[in-house]
N, C-alpha and C positions, 0 to 999 in steps of 0.2 A: 089385765091379763086376758080377759074374755075378748076385748077389742083386738088385741094382737092376734089371737087365734082366729077370730073371724076375718080379719084383714089378710092373714096368711092364707086362709082357706080360699078366699075370693081371688087372691093373686094367683094361686096354683090353678084354680078353675079357669081363670082367664088365659093363663099361659097354655094350659092344656088345650083349650078351645082354639087358640091361635095356631098351635102346632099341628093339630089334627085337621087335615084338609080332606074334603070329599074327593072321591074318585073323579068327579067331573073337573077337578082342577087341572088334570093332565090331558083332558080330551083335546085333540087337535093334532096337527103335524108339526114336527120339530126338526130343525136342520142341525147336523153335527157341527160344532164349533171347534172342539178339540177332543183328542183321545190320547191319554197317556197311561202308561203302566209303570208301576214301581215294584221292583223285585224285593225279596226279603233282605237284601243287603243295602237297600235304599237307593239303588240306581234307577233313575227315571228316564224313560224313553218315549218317543212318539210311537204309539201302537200301530198307526196306519199312515205314517209319514207326516210331514209338516202341515199339509192341507188335506186332511181326510175328507171324503165325501160320504155323507150318510143322511138318512131320514128315518125317523121313527114316528109312527102314527098310533094314537090311542083313540078308539071310538067310544061313543056314549054307551053302546051296548056291550062293552067289556072285551072288545077284540083289539089286538095290536099286531103290528108288523114292523120289522126293522131291516134295513140293508145298510151296510157300511163297506166302503171300499178304500183301499190304499190310494194315496195321491199319486203314486208313481207306477200304477199298473200299466203294463204293456199290452198293446193289442195283440190278439192271436194272429198268426201268419195267414190264416184262412178264416172266412166268415162262417165256419161250421164248427161249433164247439165240440162235437164228437169226432170230427176228422182232424182236428188240430193235433200237432205232436204232443205226446204224453207229457213232456217236460213243461210245455206251455200251459197245458190244462192244469197240471199240478200247481204251477205258479199262480194261475188265475184263481184257483180254489183257495190257495193259502193267503191270498191278499183280499179276501172278502168274508163278510159274515152276513147271513140272511136267515131270518126265521119269523114265524108268525104263530099266533094262537090266542088264547084268552089271557087276561091279566087281572090282577087285584091290586089296588093302590090303597095304602093305609095312612098316607101322610108322610111317613118317614121311610117307607119301604114299598117297593113294587115287586110283585112276583109275576114273572112271565111263564105261563103254562104252555110249553112248546108243543105245537101240533104238527108243524111242518118246518123243516130246516134244511139248509144246504149241507149241514153236517148231520147225517142220519142218527148219530149217537145222541143227539139232543132231543129227538122226538120222544115225547112222553115224559120229559123231565120238567122240573120247575127251576127257573133261573131267578135267583134272588138278587135284587139290586137295592142298595140303600139310596134313598132319594132325598134331595134337597131342592125344594121349589122356591125360587126367589123371583117373583114377578113372571117375566117371560123367559127365564133361564131355569133349566132343569139340569141338575147334576146327578148322574147315576154312578154309583161306585159298587164294585163287585166285592164279595167276600174273597179271601185268598183263593186262588185257583191256579191250575197248571196251564202255562202258555209258553210256547217256544222252549220247552224243556226246563222251565224254572217256575217257581211259585211267585205269582204277581198279584197285585191288586190293580184293577183297571178303573180309571175314572173318565167318564165321558160327559162332556158339557154340551147341552142342546139349547138352541134358541127357537122359541115358538115362532112359527110362520104366521103372518097375518091371514085372517080369513079372506077368501075371495068373494067378491060380490058380483057373481055372474048372473 
């Protein structure tokens, strides 16, 4: 009986240690592989088109930044983002996400403390992402949230980029 309890305790301790990863585990730059959202009816769609473009960077000193754009974004009719027609600016704004700030990673969750954002409403908020780290693949999943007028859970898969040797 004592051996079983000791063995169970050791197994739980080892599993806990394996699941708990330090913040340094996510340090680096990651490229977006896929971004899907699932609504409360179970309908799955590509959040940013078939080939989204995005990068997320986590630094060793606890800072992060992310930008994601839709694969089918159209260029503005002029090279001046403030002089472009209102409809073009609205579409450009609606097809991208960008924010930066501090972060905290606990192994199964990362919290982005937003300090600057393309969407002003996010500044000063904490965005929680459930994290799964598998080698050089990082999957971030949101809690249920409003997007496009419906409740969805978004899942983004990121691939770690190799370090440059400049």
